[in-house]
C-alpha positions in Angstrom: -13.8 -4.7 2.3 -10.6 -3.6 3.9 -8.6 -0.7 2.4 -5.1 0.1 3.4 -2.8 3.0 2.5 1.0 2.8 3.1 3.0 6.0 2.9 6.8 6.1 2.8 9.9 7.0 0.9 11.5 5.3 -2.1 13.7 2.4 -1.0 11.9 1.6 2.2 10.0 -1.3 0.8 6.5 0.3 0.7 5.6 -1.1 -2.7 6.9 -4.6 -1.7 4.9 -4.5 1.6 1.7 -3.7 -0.3 2.3 -6.4 -2.8 3.0 -9.0 -0.1 -0.2 -8.0 1.7 -2.2 -8.4 -1.5 -0.5 -11.7 -2.4 -1.2 -13.1 1.1 -4.8 -12.2 0.8 -5.1 -13.7 -2.7 -3.4 -16.9 -1.6 -6.0 -17.1 1.2 -8.7 -17.0 -1.5 -9.8 -13.3 -1.3 -10.3 -10.8 -4.1 -7.5 -8.2 -3.8 -5.7 -5.4 -5.6 -2.6 -3.3 -4.9 -1.3 -0.4 -6.7 1.4 2.3 -6.1 1.4 6.0 -6.7 4.7 7.8 -7.0 6.4 10.5 -9.1 10.0 10.1 -10.1 11.5 6.8 -9.3 14.3 7.9 -7.0 15.5 6.8 -3.6 14.0 8.9 -0.9 11.1 10.3 -3.0 7.6 10.1 -1.5 5.7 6.8 -2.3 2.1 5.9 -1.6 0.7 2.4 -2.1 -2.9 1.4 -1.8 -4.3 -2.1 -1.2 -7.9 -3.3 -1.0 -9.1 -6.8 0.0 -12.6 -8.2 -0.3 -12.8 -10.7 2.6 -16.2 -12.1 1.6 -15.2 -13.4 -1.8 -18.6 -15.0 -2.5 -20.5 -11.8 -2.1 -18.0 -9.0 -2.5 -16.2 -8.1 -5.8 -13.8 -5.2 -6.3 -15.3 -3.3 -9.2 -13.2 -0.2 -9.1 -9.5 0.7 -9.2 -9.6 4.3 -7.8 -7.4 5.9 -5.2 -8.3 5.1 -1.6 -9.1 8.2 0.4 -10.8 6.8 3.5 -8.8 3.7 4.4 -9.3 1.5 7.5 -5.6 1.3 8.1 -2.8 3.8 7.4 0.9 3.1 7.7 3.5 5.8 7.6 7.2 4.9 7.2 8.9 8.3 7.0 12.4 8.7 8.4 13.9 12.0 9.2 17.7 12.2 9.5 19.6 14.7 11.7 21.9 16.6 9.4 24.3 17.2 12.4 24.9 13.5 13.0 27.8 11.5 11.5 
């Protein structure tokens, strides 16, 4: 099983990226799940999405829907803007 966490800010496409990753794995015949975790739905607010895929669909079933704490892959998409620039 592969577990992925994607961190970013609202509006960067973090939830869409996680959903696309899960849809691609599902289309390929794997068991998969993706779920976001965020507070207020505002642009720029912190967003975390988690996705897990069972690549051995015959022998591996995803039986839990908990947060992922020790993922195989992490992706961070934070952008810091310089307040001095125009």
